[in-house]
C-alpha positions in Angstrom: -7.2 4.8 20.9 -10.3 6.3 19.2 -8.2 8.7 17.2 -6.0 5.8 15.9 -9.1 3.8 15.0 -10.6 6.9 13.3 -7.4 7.4 11.3 -7.3 3.7 10.0 -11.0 3.8 9.3 -10.6 7.0 7.3 -7.6 5.7 5.3 -9.4 2.5 4.4 -12.7 4.1 3.4 -11.6 7.6 2.1 -14.1 9.2 4.5 -12.8 12.2 6.3 -12.1 11.7 10.0 -14.4 14.5 11.0 -17.4 12.6 9.6 -16.7 9.7 11.9 -18.8 10.0 15.0 -19.6 7.2 17.4 -23.2 7.4 16.1 -22.2 7.2 12.4 -24.0 4.2 10.9 -21.7 2.2 8.6 -24.2 1.4 5.9 -26.8 4.2 6.1 -24.6 7.2 6.9 -21.2 6.2 5.6 -22.5 4.2 2.6 -19.9 1.5 2.8 -20.4 -1.4 0.5 -19.5 -5.0 1.4 -16.1 -4.9 -0.3 -15.1 -1.7 1.4 -16.3 -3.1 4.8 -14.1 -6.2 4.2 -11.1 -4.1 3.3 -11.7 -2.0 6.4 -11.9 -5.1 8.7 -8.6 -6.4 7.2 -6.9 -3.1 7.8 -8.2 -2.9 11.4 -7.1 -6.4 12.1 -3.6 -5.8 10.8 -3.2 -2.4 12.6 -4.4 -3.6 16.0 -3.2 -7.3 15.7 -6.7 -8.6 16.4 -9.2 -11.0 14.7 -12.8 -10.0 14.1 -14.9 -13.1 13.4 -17.8 -13.3 11.0 -20.5 -13.4 13.7 -19.0 -10.2 15.2 -19.1 -8.4 11.8 -22.8 -8.7 11.8 -23.0 -6.7 15.0 -21.0 -3.7 13.7 -23.7 -1.2 12.8 -22.0 2.1 13.8 -18.5 3.5 14.1 -19.0 3.3 17.8 -19.5 -0.5 17.5 -16.2 -0.7 15.7 -14.4 1.2 18.4 -16.0 -0.9 21.1 -15.0 -4.2 19.6 -11.4 -3.1 19.0 -11.1 -1.7 22.5 -12.5 -5.0 23.9 -10.0 -7.1 21.9 -7.0 -4.9 22.8 -7.7 -4.4 26.5 
């Protein structure tokens, strides 16, 4: 599952997959702006057939947080 998430994340953000560790911070380390983050969420929602709500978006600080929320919604 994590490799699939990493691939979608990489495709949506143009960040190489090897830079995406569970500890990678979305804003500080990966430097994603708000538009890129929105596009990423839409891509992840489509790929995994899930919905990520606004209040959940605020909690996504690291790549690991993204993995955790997707795993919880697809379990």
